[in-house]
C-alpha positions as CSV (number, residue, x, y, z in Angstrom):
1,M,0.0,0.0,0.0
2,K,2.9,2.4,0.9
3,F,4.5,1.6,-2.5
4,I,1.3,2.5,-4.4
5,K,1.0,5.8,-2.5
6,K,4.5,6.7,-3.8
7,L,3.6,6.3,-7.3
8,S,2.6,9.3,-9.5
9,L,-0.7,9.6,-11.2
10,T,0.8,9.2,-14.6
11,T,2.5,6.0,-13.4
12,L,-0.7,4.7,-12.1
13,I,-2.5,5.6,-15.4
14,F,0.0,3.5,-17.3
15,I,-0.4,0.7,-14.9
16,G,-4.2,0.9,-15.4
17,L,-3.6,0.9,-19.1
18,G,-1.4,-2.1,-19.0
19,L,-3.6,-4.0,-16.6
20,G,-6.6,-3.2,-18.8
21,I,-4.9,-4.5,-21.9
22,F,-3.7,-7.7,-20.1
23,S,-7.1,-8.4,-18.5
24,G,-8.9,-8.0,-21.7
25,L,-6.6,-10.5,-23.5
26,I,-6.5,-13.0,-20.5
27,F,-10.3,-12.9,-19.5
28,G,-12.0,-11.8,-22.7
29,Q,-15.7,-11.0,-22.4
30,A,-15.7,-12.2,-18.8
31,I,-14.0,-8.9,-17.7
32,V,-16.7,-6.6,-19.2
33,P,-19.1,-6.8,-16.2
34,V,-16.3,-5.5,-14.1
35,A,-14.7,-3.1,-16.6
36,R,-17.8,-1.4,-17.7
37,P,-18.9,0.0,-14.4
38,L,-15.5,1.3,-13.6
39,S,-15.4,3.3,-16.9
40,N,-19.0,4.5,-16.6
41,I,-18.4,5.8,-13.0
42,F,-15.3,7.6,-14.1
43,L,-16.9,9.2,-17.1
44,R,-19.9,10.2,-15.0
45,L,-17.6,11.9,-12.4
46,L,-15.9,13.8,-15.3
47,R,-19.2,14.9,-16.8
48,M,-20.2,16.1,-13.3
49,A,-17.1,18.4,-13.0
50,I,-17.1,19.8,-16.5
51,M,-19.5,22.8,-16.4
52,P,-18.7,24.0,-12.9
53,L,-15.0,23.9,-13.8
54,V,-15.5,25.8,-17.0
55,V,-17.5,28.5,-15.2
56,T,-15.2,28.9,-12.2
57,S,-11.9,28.8,-14.3
58,I,-13.0,31.4,-16.8
59,L,-14.5,33.7,-14.2
60,S,-11.3,33.5,-12.1
61,G,-9.2,34.2,-15.1
62,V,-11.2,37.2,-16.4
63,V,-11.5,38.7,-12.9
64,S,-7.6,38.5,-12.3
65,I,-6.7,39.8,-15.9
66,G,-9.6,42.1,-16.8
67,S,-8.8,44.7,-14.3
68,G,-5.3,45.5,-15.8
69,K,-4.2,48.3,-18.1
70,G,-5.0,48.3,-21.8
71,L,-2.7,46.2,-23.9
72,G,-1.9,48.9,-26.4
73,R,0.4,48.4,-29.4
74,L,2.4,45.5,-27.8
75,G,-0.9,43.7,-26.9
76,L,-2.2,44.0,-30.4
77,K,1.1,42.5,-32.0
78,T,1.0,39.7,-29.3
79,F,-2.7,38.9,-30.2
80,L,-2.0,39.0,-33.9
81,Y,1.1,36.6,-33.5
82,Y,-0.8,34.1,-31.3
83,T,-3.8,34.0,-33.7
84,T,-1.6,33.5,-36.7
85,T,0.4,30.6,-35.2
86,T,-2.7,29.0,-33.8
87,V,-4.3,29.1,-37.2
88,L,-1.1,27.6,-38.8
89,A,-1.1,24.9,-36.2
90,I,-4.7,23.9,-36.8
91,L,-4.3,23.9,-40.6
92,T,-1.2,21.6,-40.3
93,G,-3.1,19.1,-38.2
94,Q,-6.2,19.3,-40.3
95,I,-4.4,18.8,-43.6
96,L,-2.4,15.8,-42.3
97,V,-5.5,14.1,-40.6
98,N,-7.4,14.4,-43.9
99,I,-4.5,13.1,-46.0
100,F,-3.8,10.0,-43.8
101,K,-7.3,9.4,-42.2
102,P,-6.0,7.6,-39.1
103,G,-9.6,7.1,-37.8
104,V,-11.2,5.7,-41.0
105,G,-11.9,2.0,-40.5
106,A,-10.5,2.2,-37.0
107,N,-11.7,-0.6,-34.8
108,V,-11.3,1.2,-31.3
109,G,-14.4,-0.4,-29.6
110,L,-16.7,2.6,-29.7
111,D,-20.2,1.4,-28.7
112,K,-22.5,4.4,-29.4
113,D,-24.1,4.9,-32.7
114,V,-23.4,8.5,-33.9
115,E,-24.6,9.6,-37.3
116,A,-23.6,13.3,-37.2
117,I,-21.7,15.8,-35.0
118,A,-23.9,18.6,-33.9
119,A,-21.2,21.2,-34.3
120,S,-20.9,20.4,-38.0
121,E,-24.6,20.8,-38.6
122,Q,-24.6,24.6,-38.5
123,S,-23.2,27.7,-40.2
124,I,-20.7,30.2,-38.9
125,T,-23.6,32.6,-38.3
126,E,-25.5,30.0,-36.4
127,L,-22.4,29.0,-34.4
128,L,-21.9,32.7,-33.3
129,S,-25.5,33.2,-32.5
130,R,-25.6,30.0,-30.5
131,I,-22.7,31.1,-28.4
132,I,-25.0,33.8,-26.9
133,P,-27.3,32.0,-24.4
134,T,-30.9,33.0,-24.0
135,N,-30.8,31.3,-20.6
136,P,-27.4,30.7,-19.0
137,F,-28.8,28.3,-16.5
138,A,-30.5,26.2,-19.1
139,A,-27.2,26.1,-21.0
140,L,-25.5,24.9,-17.8
141,A,-28.1,22.2,-17.3
142,E,-27.9,21.1,-20.9
143,G,-24.1,21.0,-21.0
144,E,-23.7,23.6,-23.7
145,V,-20.2,24.6,-23.3
146,L,-19.8,27.6,-25.6
147,P,-22.8,29.7,-24.3
148,V,-21.5,29.0,-20.8
149,I,-18.1,30.3,-21.8
150,F,-19.5,33.4,-23.4
151,F,-21.7,34.1,-20.3
152,S,-18.7,33.5,-17.9
153,I,-16.5,35.9,-19.8
154,F,-19.2,38.6,-20.0
155,F,-20.1,38.2,-16.3
156,G,-16.4,38.2,-15.3
157,F,-15.8,41.4,-17.2
158,F,-18.6,43.3,-15.5
159,V,-17.4,42.0,-12.1
160,T,-14.2,43.9,-12.8
161,Q,-16.2,47.1,-13.3
162,L,-17.8,47.0,-9.8
163,R,-16.8,49.4,-7.2
164,E,-15.0,48.3,-4.0
165,P,-15.9,46.6,-1.7
166,L,-18.3,44.6,-3.9
167,K,-15.7,43.8,-6.4
168,E,-13.3,42.3,-3.8
169,K,-16.2,40.3,-2.2
170,I,-17.4,38.7,-5.5
171,S,-13.8,38.2,-6.7
172,S,-13.0,36.4,-3.4
173,V,-16.1,34.1,-3.8
174,I,-15.1,33.3,-7.5
175,E,-11.5,32.5,-6.5
176,A,-12.7,30.3,-3.6
177,A,-15.2,28.5,-6.0
178,F,-12.3,27.9,-8.5
179,E,-10.0,26.5,-5.9
180,A,-12.9,24.2,-4.6
181,M,-13.4,23.0,-8.2
182,M,-9.7,22.5,-8.7
183,K,-9.6,20.2,-5.6
184,M,-12.6,18.4,-6.8
185,T,-11.2,17.8,-10.2
186,Q,-7.9,16.8,-8.8
187,F,-9.8,14.2,-6.6
188,I,-11.6,13.0,-9.7
189,V,-8.7,12.5,-11.9
190,W,-7.2,10.1,-9.3
191,F,-9.9,7.7,-10.5
192,A,-8.4,7.9,-14.0
193,P,-6.3,4.7,-13.5
194,L,-9.6,2.7,-12.7
195,G,-11.3,4.5,-15.7
196,V,-8.5,3.8,-18.2
197,F,-8.4,0.1,-16.9
198,G,-12.2,-0.2,-17.5
199,V,-12.2,1.4,-20.9
200,N,-9.2,-0.4,-22.4
201,A,-10.0,-3.8,-20.8
202,E,-13.4,-3.6,-22.5
203,I,-11.9,-2.5,-25.7
204,V,-9.4,-5.4,-25.8
205,A,-12.1,-7.9,-24.7
206,T,-14.4,-6.9,-27.4
207,S,-12.1,-5.8,-30.3
208,G,-8.7,-7.3,-29.5
209,L,-5.4,-5.4,-30.0
210,E,-6.5,-4.0,-33.4
211,A,-7.8,-0.8,-31.7
212,F,-4.2,0.2,-30.6
213,K,-2.9,0.0,-34.2
214,S,-5.3,2.7,-35.1
215,L,-4.3,4.6,-32.0
216,G,-0.7,4.3,-32.9
217,F,-1.3,5.8,-36.3
218,Y,-3.2,8.7,-34.7
219,F,-0.3,9.2,-32.3
220,L,2.2,9.4,-35.1
221,I,0.0,11.9,-37.1
222,V,-0.1,14.3,-34.2
223,V,3.7,14.0,-33.6
224,I,4.5,14.6,-37.3
225,A,2.2,17.6,-37.4
226,L,3.7,19.0,-34.2
227,F,7.2,18.6,-35.6
228,W,6.2,20.3,-38.9
229,H,4.8,23.2,-37.0
230,V,7.9,23.7,-34.9
231,L,10.5,23.1,-37.7
232,V,8.8,24.6,-40.6
233,N,5.8,26.9,-39.8
234,L,7.5,28.8,-36.9
235,P,10.9,29.2,-38.5
236,L,9.3,30.7,-41.7
237,L,7.3,33.1,-39.6
238,V,10.3,34.2,-37.5
239,K,12.4,34.6,-40.7
240,L,9.7,36.4,-42.8
241,V,8.4,38.8,-40.0
242,G,11.4,38.9,-37.6
243,G,14.2,38.6,-40.2
244,V,16.3,36.3,-38.0
245,S,17.0,32.6,-37.9
246,A,14.7,30.5,-35.6
247,Y,17.2,27.8,-35.5
248,K,19.7,30.0,-33.8
249,H,17.0,30.9,-31.4
250,Y,16.2,27.3,-30.8
251,R,19.8,26.6,-29.9
252,G,19.4,28.9,-27.0
253,M,16.0,27.5,-26.0
254,S,17.2,23.9,-25.4
255,T,16.9,24.1,-21.5
256,A,13.4,25.3,-21.6
257,M,12.4,22.9,-24.3
258,V,13.7,19.8,-22.4
259,T,12.0,21.1,-19.2
260,A,8.7,21.6,-21.1
261,F,9.1,18.1,-22.6
262,S,9.8,16.5,-19.1
263,T,7.1,18.4,-17.1
264,S,4.4,18.8,-19.7
265,S,3.6,22.2,-18.1
266,S,4.0,25.6,-19.8
267,M,3.7,27.4,-16.5
268,V,6.3,25.4,-14.7
269,T,8.6,26.0,-17.6
270,L,7.8,29.8,-17.7
271,P,10.7,31.0,-15.6
272,L,13.3,29.0,-17.8
273,T,11.5,30.3,-20.9
274,I,12.0,33.8,-19.8
275,D,15.6,33.1,-18.8
276,C,16.5,31.6,-22.2
277,V,14.7,34.3,-24.3
278,T,16.3,37.2,-22.4
279,K,19.7,35.8,-21.9
280,R,20.3,33.6,-25.0
281,S,18.0,35.3,-27.6
282,R,18.6,38.8,-26.3
283,V,15.0,39.9,-26.1
284,S,14.4,42.7,-23.6
285,Q,13.0,42.0,-20.2
286,K,10.1,44.3,-21.0
287,I,8.9,42.3,-24.0
288,A,9.6,38.9,-22.5
289,N,7.8,39.7,-19.2
290,F,4.8,40.9,-21.2
291,T,4.4,38.3,-24.0
292,L,5.6,35.0,-22.4
293,P,3.2,34.9,-19.3
294,I,0.3,35.6,-21.7
295,G,1.6,33.0,-24.1
296,A,1.9,30.3,-21.3
297,T,-1.9,30.9,-20.6
298,V,-3.5,31.5,-24.0
299,N,-1.2,30.6,-26.8
300,M,-1.5,26.8,-27.2
301,D,-0.3,26.0,-30.7
302,G,0.5,22.4,-29.9
303,T,-2.8,22.0,-27.9
304,A,-4.9,23.5,-30.8
305,L,-3.2,21.2,-33.3
306,Y,-3.9,18.2,-31.1
307,E,-7.6,19.2,-30.6
308,C,-8.0,19.4,-34.3
309,V,-6.5,16.0,-35.0
310,A,-8.1,14.3,-31.9
311,T,-11.7,15.5,-32.8
312,I,-11.5,14.6,-36.5
313,F,-10.0,11.2,-35.6
314,I,-12.8,10.4,-33.3
315,A,-15.3,11.6,-35.9
316,Q,-13.6,9.3,-38.4
317,A,-13.6,6.4,-36.1
318,Y,-17.5,6.9,-35.7
319,G,-17.7,6.7,-39.5
320,I,-18.7,10.3,-39.9
321,D,-17.4,11.9,-43.1
322,L,-17.1,15.7,-42.6
323,S,-16.5,18.2,-45.4
324,F,-13.7,20.7,-45.0
325,S,-16.1,23.5,-44.0
326,Q,-17.8,21.2,-41.5
327,Q,-14.4,20.4,-40.0
328,I,-13.5,24.0,-39.6
329,L,-16.7,24.5,-37.7
330,V,-15.9,21.6,-35.5
331,V,-12.3,22.7,-35.0
332,I,-13.5,26.3,-34.1
333,T,-15.9,24.9,-31.5
334,A,-13.2,22.6,-30.1
335,V,-10.7,25.5,-29.8
336,L,-13.2,27.8,-28.2
337,A,-14.2,25.1,-25.8
338,S,-10.7,24.4,-24.8
339,I,-10.5,27.9,-23.1
340,G,-12.4,26.3,-20.2
341,A,-9.5,23.7,-19.7
342,A,-6.7,26.1,-19.1
343,A,-4.6,25.5,-16.0
344,V,-6.4,22.6,-14.5
345,P,-5.0,19.3,-13.2
346,M,-4.6,16.6,-15.8
347,A,-5.5,19.3,-18.4
348,G,-5.3,16.8,-21.3
349,L,-8.0,14.5,-19.8
350,V,-10.4,17.5,-18.8
351,M,-9.7,19.3,-22.2
352,V,-10.7,16.3,-24.3
353,S,-13.9,15.9,-22.2
354,I,-14.9,19.4,-22.7
355,I,-14.2,19.3,-26.5
356,L,-16.2,16.1,-27.0
357,Q,-19.1,17.5,-25.2
358,A,-19.0,20.8,-26.9
359,V,-18.9,19.3,-30.5
360,G,-21.4,16.6,-29.7
361,L,-19.4,13.5,-29.5
362,P,-19.8,10.8,-26.8
363,L,-17.4,11.0,-23.8
364,E,-16.4,7.3,-24.3
365,G,-13.7,8.7,-26.7
366,V,-11.9,10.1,-23.7
367,G,-10.7,6.6,-22.7
368,I,-9.4,6.0,-26.1
369,I,-7.4,9.2,-26.5
370,L,-6.2,9.1,-22.8
371,A,-4.2,6.0,-23.6
372,V,-1.6,8.1,-25.5
373,D,-2.4,11.5,-24.1
374,R,0.4,11.7,-21.6
375,F,3.0,11.1,-24.3
376,L,1.4,13.6,-26.6
377,D,1.2,16.1,-23.8
378,M,5.0,16.2,-23.7
379,F,5.3,17.0,-27.3
380,R,2.5,19.5,-27.5
381,T,3.8,21.4,-24.4
382,T,7.2,21.7,-26.1
383,A,5.5,23.1,-29.2
384,N,3.5,25.5,-27.0
385,I,6.5,27.1,-25.3
386,T,8.4,27.1,-28.5
387,S,5.8,29.2,-30.2
388,D,5.6,31.5,-27.1
389,S,9.4,32.2,-27.3
390,C,9.3,32.7,-31.1
391,G,6.5,35.2,-30.5
392,A,8.8,37.2,-28.1
393,V,11.6,37.2,-30.8
394,V,9.2,38.3,-33.6
395,I,7.6,41.1,-31.4
396,A,11.1,42.3,-30.2
397,R,12.2,42.6,-33.8
398,T,9.1,44.6,-34.8
399,E,9.8,46.8,-31.9
400,G,13.3,47.6,-33.3
401,E,15.4,45.3,-31.1
402,E,18.6,43.9,-32.8
403,L,18.9,40.7,-30.9
404,K,22.7,40.7,-31.6
405,D,24.4,37.2,-31.0
406,L,21.0,35.5,-31.1
407,G,21.1,32.1,-29.4
408,E,24.7,32.4,-28.2
409,P,25.6,32.2,-24.5
410,V,26.1,35.5,-22.7
411,K,29.8,36.3,-22.6
412,Q,31.3,36.5,-19.1
413,E,33.1,39.8,-18.4
């Protein structure tokens, strides 16, 4: 028992995955009566936490940021850069997932019959109008993620406009609610090993190991897309807009990249990212301190790319053929929905849950994706902080900074 307590959640999830596969192979259909309740309980706990977590996390973020000064010219440049790189990342993932179609014919043990994705059965105009809820409480009850996000942002903004002491009182309540939801979510994700065991035991018992071949193909597509974004898209942008070599910049970013890969956390890596960008890439402290913390919170190129591929992969696995324009709607919905998953424990698991619910796909897809999510999290976090650092370089160059000796160690006097 003491040995189990010393194990990390990630290790326990991998143990659950391994035991699930092993049990499915050894016991076959006999394991299903045990596996199915475990997966159902875990998915119901997740579903219970999604909407309150979205509301409290967004309110907390808006209240803490919305009272700051206007972003001005630097803020506009930062916004334009983050928007551009996110779009490039999404397009990269979308093109590759459509060329190779990893989900088509995938036998991944999905039980539910889905004929269409709700998010694809609407126009851009309908999507935008549906974001505004006529009844926020009904949207909460029905699990409509995007209207809840809109209302939370709107309400949070007006909280920042209140006079003291009302503003402080409501802000304290919001922060306390967010902390409580964080603790609840952290408690729920500790059930993930049992949920992963149940989902994968049932998959192997009913479909065999064929499911994991399709999953391996999906994993490969995401990794290739992430590498393309980091090694082609971002360097082109840095060269064309900033007029400098991204590869020289990367040489100085190695410490931050390794840390991001190891920890799977942009926020944990943030101090190292700032240190590398200022000391090795010669970006001023003013620009680094402004762009990088914002980037660690909202600029998620690797995450956006992953969301795109994951959503379309699951749709393909259900046998749903989406046109390119329908995919754009689904991906926009997914990216907007992912806002609610920022800075939460086991963000990959929670994020996929929110996205699937937002676009209209069953939550059973969580167990499939989660089997490789931890590995993909390492790659996408590295892509996230790399894009943040490239943004600091590009914005510094547009502000007239020379960045002499880019990527070289600081010479000791």
